[in-house]
N, C-alpha and C positions, 0 to 999 in steps of 0.2 A: 950325871948331867941331865938325863931324862927325868930323874927324880926331882931335881930342882925346877925343871920346866913345868912339870905337872902341878907343882905347888902354886905356880903363877896363874893357873886357870881358875876363874871365879866359880863358885858353886851356886850362886844365886844370881838370877837375872831379873831384870825388870821388863815386862812386856809393854806393848804400845799403850795399854790402858793405865799403866802406872802402878799396878799391884805386883807384888813379888811372887815368884814361883820357883820351885826347884828346877835345876837343869834337867830337861827330859820329861817334865810333867807340867804342861801348861793347862790351866783351867779352861774348860770349855764353857759355852754359853749355857748349856743345860745344867752345869754344876753351879753356875752363879744364880740361876733362877730356879725356883722349885717347880717340879713337874705337876701339871694340872690334869685332872681326870676328864676324859671325853665320853664318858658313858651317857647314853641317851641322845647323842647328837645325830646318829645315823637315821633314825626315824624322822627327825625334824628336817634333815637335809633332803630325805626322800619326799616328804610332804611338800617341801618348797619346790623341788625340781620336777615332780611328776606332772603338774599341770603344764609346765613348759614343754616337757617331752611329749605329752599327749597332743598338745596343740601343734607341735611340729609334725607329728605323725599324721594328724588330721589334715594339715596343709599339704603334705605330700600326697595323700590320697586324693584330695580335691584337685590338685594340680595334675596328677596322672589321669584322673577321670576326665577332666576337661581336655587334656591332650589327646586321649584316645578317641573322644567323640569328634574332635577336630579332624583327625586323620580319617575317621570313618566317613565324615561328610565330604572330604576331598575325594575319597575313593568312589562314593556314590555319584558325585557330580561328574567325574570322568566316565564312570560306567554308563550313566544315562546317555551321554553323548556318543561315545565310541561304539557302543553295542549296536547302534543303528546306522553307522557309517559304512559305506561300501568297502568290502564286499559282505559285511555283516548286515543282515536284514531282520534282526530281532525287533520285537515291539519295545520301543523306547519307554513306554509308559508302564511296562510290567514292573511290579513292585520289587525292589531289590531285596535280596535275601537278608534276613535279620535286621532289616531297617524298621524301626518302630512306626506304628501307625500315626503317631503324633508328628512324625517328620514328613516333610514334603520335598518334592523335586520338580524341576521343569526343564524345558528345552525350547529355545527360541533363537531368532537371529540376533547377532551381536554386531558391535561396531568394528571397524577395521583395526587390525592389530598394530599397535604403535611401533613395535619392533620392525615391522615391514614397511613403514611409511617412507623410510629413506632408501629402501631398496627397490629398484626398478628393474623388473625382469626384461623389459623391452630394450634395455641397453646391452643385454648379453649378446655376445657374438653369435651364439647358436640360434638366436631369434632374429637378429638384424640381418645376418648374412654379410657378404662382402661389399654390398652396395650401401654406402653410408647415406645416400640421398633418400632412401626409402624410410618412411616413418611407420612405426608399428602402432596399431590401434590399442592404446593403453586400457581402454574400457573392456575390451574383449579378453586381453591377456593380463588382467590385473590379478596378481597372485594373492592379494588379500581380499578378494571378492568372495561373497557368500560365506562370511565368517559365522559360525554357529556357536551359541553359548548355552551351556547346560549348567544347572546349579542344584544345590541341595540345601535345605533349611531344616534346622533342628533346634529345639529348646529343651534343656534338661536341668534338673535340680541335683546338685552334688549330694552323695549319700552322707557326707560329713560336712559340718559347717554350713548348714542350709541358710544361715543368716547372711552369708555372702551374696545371696541372690542367684537367679538362674543364669546358666551359661547358654548363649545362643550363637549360632553360626549360620551365616548365609554365604556359602562357598560357591564360587563361580569358576567355570573352566571354558576357555575358548579354543576352537580348533578350526582348521580350514576344511571346507566341505564342497569344494569345486573341483571337478575332474576335467573341465574344459572339453566336454563333449559338444557335439554340434547343437544339441538342444539347449544346453546351458549357455552356449555362446550366441544363440539366436541365429544359427546358420543352418540352412537346409542341407540335409544329407546328400542331396542330389545336385547341389549347386557348387560352384567354385568357391573355395574358402580364401584363396589368396587375396582377391579384391576386397574382402571384408576384414581380413586380419591386417593387411598392409595398406597404408594410405599411399598409393602409387601416383606419382606425378606423371601423367600421361605425356605432357610436353617433353619431360626429360627422357621418357622411354622412346618417344619418336625421334628425338635428336641424338639418341645414344648410338654411336657407331657400332659397338660390339653387339647390341641387341639387333640392329638392322642386319648385320652380317649373319647372325645366327638364324634369323627368320628367313633370309634369302637362301642360306645353305639348305634349310629344310625344304623350302618350297621348290628349289631348283635341283634337288637331289635326283640324279638320273635313275636311281634304284628305288625311288619312292613308291612306284606302282608295285614293286615286288613285296613291299611290306603290307599290302592290303590283305594278303592271305593270312596274316597273323590274327586278325579279328573281323575282317569283312570279306571272307571268301565267297564269291558269287555262287559257287556250286552248293555250299552249305545253305546259303540264304534261299536259293531256289527250291531246295528239297525240304529243309526243316523250318524255314521261315526266319532263321537266325544263324549266325556263325559263332563257333566257339572262340574264346579268347585264349590264344596260345602264348601271350606275352609272359615271359618269366617274371615272377614277382618276388619281392622280399617280404618276409613275415614282419608285420608291424605290431605283433603282440607285446614284445618286450623292447625296451629302449635302453641303450647303454652308451656312455661316452668313451668307454675304453676302446681304443683303436684296435688292439689285438683281439679283443672279444668280438668286435664287429667283423673283423676280417675272418675269424675262425667260424663264428656262428652264423653269419649272414652272407658275406661275400663268397665264401667257399660253396655254400649251398646254391647261391645264385649262379655261379659259374657252372656248377654241376647241372642245374636245370637248363642252362643255355646249351650245354653239350648234348643233353637228351632231347632238345627241342625237335630236331629232324625226325627222330623215332616217333615222338608223339604225333607230329603232323602226318607222318606216313600211316601210322596205325589208324588215326581218325579218318583219313581219306579212304583207306581200304574199307573200313567199316561203312562209310557213306556209300561207296559203290556197291557193296554187297546188299545193303538195304534197298537200293534202287533196283537191283536185279530181283530180289525176293519179294518186295512189298509194293512194287509199282502197280497202280490200278488206273487204267487197264494195263495188263502185262506189256513189257517192252517187246519190241520186235527182235528177231534174231540178230539183225545187224547191230542194233543198239546194245544187245547183251554181249555180242562178240567184241565190240569196242570197249565196253567196260571191263571185260575179262582181260583184254590186252593191257589196259591201264593198270589193272590189279597185278598182273605179272611184272610189269615194269617197276611198280612200287615195291613188290616183294623182292625183286632183284636188287633194287636200291637199298632196301632194309638189310639184306644179307651183307652188302658191302659195308654198310655202317656198323653192323655187328662185328664184322671181321676187323675193321679199323679200330673199334673200341677194344677188341681182344688183344691187338698188337700193343696197345698202350700198357 
């Protein structure tokens, strides 16, 4: 049966192109067309492609050369400005390292920064405070004031493809150069700054109930005379011509909006200085009395010296009580 089935299978087939081939052997395209020789074509192809390749390499070199000088000009423009900005006080006109003598640079005032034109620092809560009726002098607290612009200029010829022409860059860089010091804001260091910074409506202040209550509480404070010893002690003024200022103060060297940082770095130190205030005042007063005893011209009478010695003993006893109380804590 299998033998009869195999006889029915054709031994010759026709392919799609219409020519006959034996089963299992189809003629390929190479067998239909004769093979042609390619000798000598490699040098020709190299001669045709080499100019294109060299031109591409030259374009890459010229592009890299132009990009490198653009970056260098930007670096020089920034360096010229920032190396003379506080706290750096270098000479801005010192020639940058490895900057060619054909290149130039400058530094001058610039226009206001466009990115800051829509931002008003005078509307910030930390500047305005809780009273919305008070206006802030925008000219003094203008964040974009005193903008400085520095620049660098360079012209170079690329090492390859010089026919493309010179490459030139005029790079500019703007930065803020205002630290809002009293001299920059036009405010005397010995005058009050609040009336200059804030445009206060005096009629509103006079009619303001909380302000009047605060002023009245200060003026009518029954212990107001006791505070004179903090900076206007008459004994110091009579002996030295001036009184020391014992008011505890907060360091204003650094500013921070972090509440935890302020509490730890500023409030804790302020409370500690308040706790040490009695010891400071006692020590200063004892020193004052000893100066009067030893340095008075003419010398004090025995009665006056005895009175000062009595005061010194009272102050020393008070200081011992303060030290004992501090030790109990």
